[in-house]
C-alpha positions as CSV (number, residue, x, y, z in Angstrom):
1,X,-1.2,-3.1,-6.7
2,X,2.2,-2.5,-7.4
3,X,2.6,-6.6,-7.0
4,X,1.8,-9.2,-9.3
5,X,-0.9,-12.1,-7.1
6,X,2.3,-14.8,-7.3
7,X,5.3,-12.5,-5.3
8,X,2.3,-11.8,-2.6
9,X,1.8,-15.9,-2.5
10,X,5.2,-16.8,-2.3
11,X,6.3,-14.5,-0.3
12,X,3.8,-15.0,2.1
13,X,1.3,-17.9,0.7
14,X,-1.1,-15.6,0.9
15,X,-4.4,-17.4,-1.4
16,X,-5.9,-15.0,-4.7
17,X,-9.5,-14.8,-2.9
18,X,-7.9,-13.6,0.2
19,X,-5.4,-11.3,-1.3
20,X,-9.2,-9.7,-3.5
21,X,-10.5,-8.9,0.3
22,X,-8.1,-7.1,1.0
23,X,-7.5,-5.0,-1.9
24,X,-11.7,-4.3,-1.6
25,X,-11.6,-3.1,1.8
26,X,-8.3,-0.9,0.8
27,X,-9.8,0.6,-1.8
28,X,-13.5,0.9,-0.1
29,X,-11.3,2.8,3.1
30,X,-9.4,4.8,0.8
31,X,-6.1,3.2,2.2
32,X,-3.3,3.6,0.2
33,X,-2.1,-0.8,0.0
34,X,0.8,-1.0,0.9
35,X,0.1,-0.2,4.2
36,X,-0.9,-4.0,3.8
37,X,2.2,-5.6,3.3
38,X,3.1,-4.7,7.0
39,X,-0.2,-4.7,8.9
40,X,-2.2,-7.6,6.7
41,X,0.1,-10.0,5.0
42,X,2.6,-10.2,8.4
43,X,0.6,-10.9,10.4
44,X,-1.7,-13.6,7.6
45,X,1.6,-16.0,7.5
46,X,2.6,-15.6,11.0
47,X,-1.0,-17.2,11.3
48,X,-0.3,-19.4,9.0
49,X,3.7,-20.9,10.0
50,X,1.9,-21.5,14.1
51,X,-0.1,-23.9,11.8
52,X,-3.6,-22.1,12.9
53,X,-6.4,-21.8,10.5
54,X,-7.0,-19.7,7.4
55,X,-10.9,-19.4,6.5
56,X,-12.9,-15.8,6.4
57,X,-13.2,-14.9,10.0
58,X,-9.4,-15.3,10.8
59,X,-8.9,-12.8,7.5
60,X,-11.7,-10.4,8.4
61,X,-9.7,-10.0,12.5
62,X,-6.5,-9.4,11.0
63,X,-8.0,-6.9,9.2
64,X,-10.2,-5.5,11.1
65,X,-7.5,-5.5,13.6
66,X,-5.3,-3.7,11.1
67,X,-7.5,-0.8,10.2
68,X,-8.2,-0.4,14.6
69,X,-4.1,0.4,13.8
70,X,-5.5,3.3,11.0
């Protein structure tokens, strides 16, 4: 990833473990990881701001929805 984890945490509040899931998904699917900011991190942050639970299942759903857009 071109940015450090701290930058993503400060901007989106995403944990290192969730970011690792996203990075792995990008690598496995041969996706340029820069798209993840708009397609994954923005929905992640929106869900968090709504007070909804951010667990592994929620993270996987966000990733799945982003991948379905490709």
